[in-house]
C-alpha positions as CSV (number, residue, x, y, z in Angstrom):
1,M,11.6,20.4,-14.8
2,R,8.0,19.9,-15.9
3,L,5.9,23.0,-15.0
4,L,2.1,23.2,-15.6
5,V,0.8,26.8,-15.6
6,L,-3.0,27.0,-15.2
7,G,-5.2,30.1,-15.3
8,G,-8.3,31.6,-16.8
9,I,-8.7,33.7,-20.0
10,R,-6.5,36.8,-19.7
11,S,-5.2,35.7,-16.3
12,G,-1.6,36.4,-17.3
13,K,-0.7,32.7,-17.4
14,S,1.1,32.9,-20.7
15,A,3.2,36.0,-19.9
16,W,4.1,34.5,-16.5
17,A,5.2,31.2,-18.1
18,E,7.3,33.1,-20.6
19,R,9.1,34.9,-17.8
20,Q,10.1,31.6,-16.2
21,L,12.3,30.9,-19.3
22,A,13.7,34.4,-19.7
23,G,17.3,34.3,-20.9
24,R,17.2,30.8,-22.2
25,A,17.0,29.4,-25.7
26,V,13.4,28.2,-26.0
27,T,11.4,26.3,-28.5
28,Y,8.0,27.9,-28.3
29,V,5.3,25.6,-29.4
30,A,2.3,27.5,-30.6
31,T,-0.8,25.3,-30.7
32,A,-3.5,27.7,-32.0
33,A,-4.7,27.0,-35.4
34,G,-5.5,30.0,-37.6
35,R,-9.1,31.2,-38.0
36,P,-9.4,32.9,-41.4
37,G,-11.7,36.0,-41.2
38,D,-11.4,36.3,-37.4
39,P,-9.5,39.6,-36.8
40,D,-9.9,39.3,-33.0
41,W,-8.2,35.9,-33.0
42,D,-5.4,37.3,-35.2
43,Q,-4.8,40.1,-32.6
44,R,-4.5,37.6,-29.8
45,I,-1.9,35.6,-31.8
46,A,0.0,38.8,-32.7
47,A,0.1,39.8,-29.0
48,H,1.7,36.5,-28.1
49,Q,4.1,36.7,-31.0
50,A,5.2,40.2,-30.0
51,R,6.2,39.1,-26.5
52,R,8.6,36.3,-27.7
53,P,12.3,37.1,-27.7
54,P,13.8,37.0,-31.1
55,T,16.2,34.2,-29.9
56,W,13.3,31.8,-29.4
57,T,12.3,29.4,-32.1
58,T,8.6,29.1,-32.8
59,V,7.1,25.8,-33.9
60,E,3.5,25.7,-35.1
61,A,2.1,22.4,-33.8
62,A,-1.7,22.4,-33.7
63,A,-1.7,18.7,-34.2
64,D,1.9,17.4,-33.8
65,L,2.5,18.4,-30.1
66,P,3.5,14.9,-28.9
67,A,6.0,14.5,-31.8
68,V,7.5,17.9,-31.0
69,L,8.0,17.0,-27.3
70,A,9.5,13.6,-28.3
71,A,12.0,15.4,-30.6
72,A,13.2,17.8,-27.8
73,T,16.8,17.5,-26.7
74,P,18.0,17.0,-23.2
75,G,18.9,20.4,-21.5
76,S,16.8,22.4,-23.9
77,A,13.6,24.3,-22.9
78,V,10.2,24.0,-24.5
79,L,7.2,26.2,-23.8
80,V,3.8,25.0,-25.0
81,D,1.1,27.7,-25.3
82,D,-1.5,26.4,-24.9
83,V,-2.8,22.9,-24.1
84,G,-6.4,24.1,-24.5
85,N,-5.9,25.0,-28.2
86,W,-4.2,21.7,-28.8
87,L,-7.1,19.8,-27.1
88,T,-9.7,21.7,-29.2
89,G,-7.9,20.4,-32.3
90,A,-7.8,16.9,-30.9
91,L,-11.5,17.0,-30.2
92,D,-12.1,18.3,-33.7
93,R,-10.0,15.5,-35.2
94,S,-11.7,12.8,-33.2
95,G,-15.2,13.9,-34.0
96,A,-15.9,14.3,-30.3
97,W,-18.5,17.1,-30.8
98,E,-20.9,14.6,-32.4
99,H,-19.5,11.4,-31.0
100,P,-21.7,9.6,-28.4
101,A,-18.7,9.4,-26.1
102,G,-18.1,13.1,-26.3
103,A,-14.7,13.9,-24.7
104,G,-13.9,10.2,-24.5
105,A,-13.5,10.2,-28.2
106,A,-10.2,12.2,-27.8
107,Q,-8.9,10.0,-24.9
108,E,-6.3,8.4,-27.1
109,A,-4.8,11.7,-28.2
110,A,-4.8,12.9,-24.5
111,T,-3.0,9.8,-23.4
112,E,-0.4,10.2,-26.3
113,L,0.2,13.8,-25.1
114,L,0.6,12.7,-21.5
115,T,3.1,10.0,-22.5
116,A,5.1,12.6,-24.5
117,V,5.1,15.0,-21.5
118,E,6.3,12.3,-19.1
119,N,9.1,11.3,-21.5
120,C,10.1,14.8,-22.7
121,P,13.9,15.2,-22.1
122,A,13.7,19.0,-22.1
123,D,12.7,21.4,-19.4
124,L,9.0,21.8,-20.2
125,V,6.5,24.5,-19.4
126,L,2.9,23.8,-20.3
127,V,0.3,26.6,-20.3
128,S,-3.3,25.4,-19.9
129,P,-6.7,27.0,-19.3
130,E,-8.5,26.3,-16.1
131,A,-11.9,25.6,-17.4
132,G,-13.7,24.5,-14.3
133,W,-14.6,27.7,-12.5
134,S,-17.8,28.5,-14.2
135,V,-21.3,27.1,-14.4
136,V,-21.7,23.9,-16.2
137,P,-21.8,25.0,-19.9
138,A,-25.2,25.2,-21.5
139,T,-24.1,23.6,-24.7
140,R,-22.9,20.0,-25.3
141,A,-19.8,21.3,-27.0
142,G,-19.0,23.5,-24.0
143,R,-19.5,20.5,-21.6
144,I,-17.3,18.2,-23.8
145,F,-14.5,20.8,-23.8
146,A,-14.8,21.6,-20.0
147,D,-14.8,17.9,-19.1
148,A,-11.9,17.0,-21.4
149,Q,-9.8,20.0,-20.3
150,G,-10.5,19.3,-16.6
151,S,-9.5,15.7,-17.0
152,L,-6.4,16.5,-19.0
153,N,-5.3,19.2,-16.5
154,Q,-5.6,16.7,-13.7
155,R,-3.5,14.1,-15.6
156,L,-0.9,16.8,-16.5
157,A,-0.7,18.1,-12.9
158,A,0.1,14.5,-11.7
159,A,2.9,14.2,-14.3
160,C,4.4,17.6,-13.7
161,T,7.0,18.4,-11.0
162,D,5.5,21.9,-10.4
163,V,2.0,23.4,-10.9
164,V,1.2,27.1,-10.7
165,L,-2.2,28.8,-10.9
166,V,-2.1,32.3,-12.2
167,V,-4.9,34.7,-11.2
168,A,-4.9,38.4,-12.0
169,G,-1.2,38.0,-13.0
170,L,-0.3,36.6,-9.6
171,P,1.1,33.1,-9.4
172,Q,-0.1,30.7,-6.7
173,R,2.1,27.6,-6.3
174,L,-0.1,24.5,-6.1
175,K,2.6,21.8,-6.3
């Protein structure tokens, strides 16, 4: 199983994805990097941590997501929350914000992730933001992220067996 769960901010996508693996031993891959001095961010992370069953193993993988997926074992379950945080880090590492190619600067990292998803031997649930339902962002950084996220979501959807969009906590099966 490869399931992509899409949704907007506070759509309920993470909680819905977590429920799909209830009762299983899960490796929860947290991709958000810390933000010192940002208490609101700390509260968001704490809320996600509080929902995880104590039997789940958490792996912090802001940069190493492809390696974590490659190391998964057949029959296990992996939940990645979320692809957007991982992508932001990949854009940072590639210098995409200032690079003339913009989102294209992180293309190699996105392709590496896609290959890892396609070859992951575990049951895999990916949570990813749907960034395309708004006006075109006014800033270059916003456009780079929206373009990169939209492109990556399309590639992940093609590689996944199932795709669900969560809106207001309600899942809509797309594939």
